Phi, psi and omega in degrees: 000139183281153180304330180283349180258003181284133176306325180303336186271003175281153179278110189304322188289327180287325177292320177297322181290318185293319180297321182292331178267004174080011183256159181286141175301137178268149174229139177258114183258127176288131177272127181285138180226138179252131184233140174284156181292336178302329185300337181289341184266102183286345170301320179277320189277326175063028178058052184298332190248007184200175187289156186270120179289154180302332183290340179263353173272067198262001180269166177283167184291322177291327180292323178293305177300330180284328181291314181293323185294331181302334180292347186282003184283351193291139186272003167300335179298314180286332180295320181295314176297325181291318184296320180295316179302313189286328179273333187233358185083156187289323187298314179295318186287327173300312186282330177290322171303316178300309182299319178292320179295324179295316182294311185295322178296311182293330179278329184290325189296306175302321176304313181294319182295318181291315184296312183293317187288325186257348181072033182247151177264191184293330180299308183281344169294310187299313178303317186281349184266002178104005177291332184075182183294307178296318179309310181295318172309301178300323180294330180289324179291313181300316178301317178300320179295320179298323186293318180279333168302306179298320179306312184297318183291318180289323173290333169292326175296317180293326181290334178291327180288320171305319177297314181297318185270324186237002173078014180284132184297143187303323177302319177285325180294320175305315178296314179300311179298331175285312188284343177287346183279327191303311184288349178273342179254339186304323182263025172058215185291342177300319174272322180305317184294329179288323177294318179296319184296319179286329186269342182302322183285325185287319177301311182294328180294309190282337175291322186271331186311306188286329181293323181289321177286323174305309185285330179287324184280333188215070188296340175282354182306316179304320183285327178290321181299311187306322186268009185280133185260005182095167184296326183274354178073014180259359185252036182280334173239170182289131184223127184300323184290317177292325178295316175297326175298318176295324172301319183291341178280323181262350183289339179298341180295344184296338183290346177298335177303336177290327180286328172295325179291330181295338177265322183299343186285348176270359180295135182294161182304145182271136181232178179289336183283325185250015192298326180285318180292323177298310180301319178303307176302315177299315177295317179303304188276348186257245180301341181299339178297330186282345173302302176293333182299317178296316176304307186296321177293323171296317182292321172300321175293317178303308187293315180300324175295316176299319180294321177300318186290336177278355179099007179284144179297142184306320181291339178271323185298338181272007178273120184298338180293313180290334173300304189281338171294324169304309185296318176286344175289335179278340176285314190246133176287333184273129181291335182288316177290332171304316182290311177305315183291315178303314176305315178296317179296323186288320180294323173298311183296319183280331176297317181302317184280320187286335170297333174285316178298318182293316184293305179303315176301324183291325172296318178291323178292321181304305188290322184296313187283327182296334183279323183283316190251353183053036171210160187219108179287341186126147173306326180298319174306325181277341173296311186297315188295316182295327183282319177296326172297316181297324181290321176301311181297322177296320177294339181268011174061055181292328184289329173285334179291327181272000000 
């Protein structure tokens, strides 16, 4: 018999009072939870099941904000912008992208402020927002599904870059792109923040470089892009139905705010001395990601239009690898250098987002299964679990299906 089940653990005063009123004595039974020894190591665990204490929120405001902002590197943004362009024309896509950006920013701001102020992740935010125990459990499952689907999409793009540069077959590329993330995520935000800090300058430089050269060589490209009506020719003018259709493509990106919150919970406590740097870090790492996200979606539309103008099929023109190969071909005279730098840019971009996808997924699975099973083997186990699901989706060619 467990100690919690022992009659000697009852409160005698409460039992006596219950007897006097003719009621049965009450017992509080402790719910047993089993934990792996890894859970004791918070460098691995990152407080996956509870709020982040101030003692662990040791990084600067800029470091935390910069780590969260690094998640904006994902190239699905360019693919989304290109898909909108092809299906709905640029006019409708342009206004839809701006509307999506505004909605995500306004929605993400309070989420970011609460996550940073109280050190809570999306699971605790949903519980505190009225979803309740069951509701937040279901939300964790939905959120986890988003992370492994996005992981599969982003890793597939990286695998195609490996195929383009090194001739590695996609099936092997999927495996490489999945496994390389695991050692970067096992030690949580400690290692992830270092990765984002080291890669941020080169990512931003390589992101801006092709657009500078493309627009310098062809300044009239923007005028041609503005008039593009889509492949069916119906999107030359603003149409409310086409605008709404474009909105449905991009609004799913709002789920990205959950991953931003999972980083912002490490923001140091706000004080009178750091209030402005704290607010800057929260906005940068929270809803601020969508500002560059809007630019990237519009940039994807531009590069896709140029590929279509050159005669490429629409299903190929929405591939970010082809987009940036065109862009870097304007930078380098050598096709070899264009391929190498394109592959480098894609790999850096996709590693930056997939460490975030794997990390956020591990938190979501930790919360989901701890509720169902009352046990927690450790966040690292769910890192591997999340990546294995994503690998299965990649081997099923999920990117082509979408």
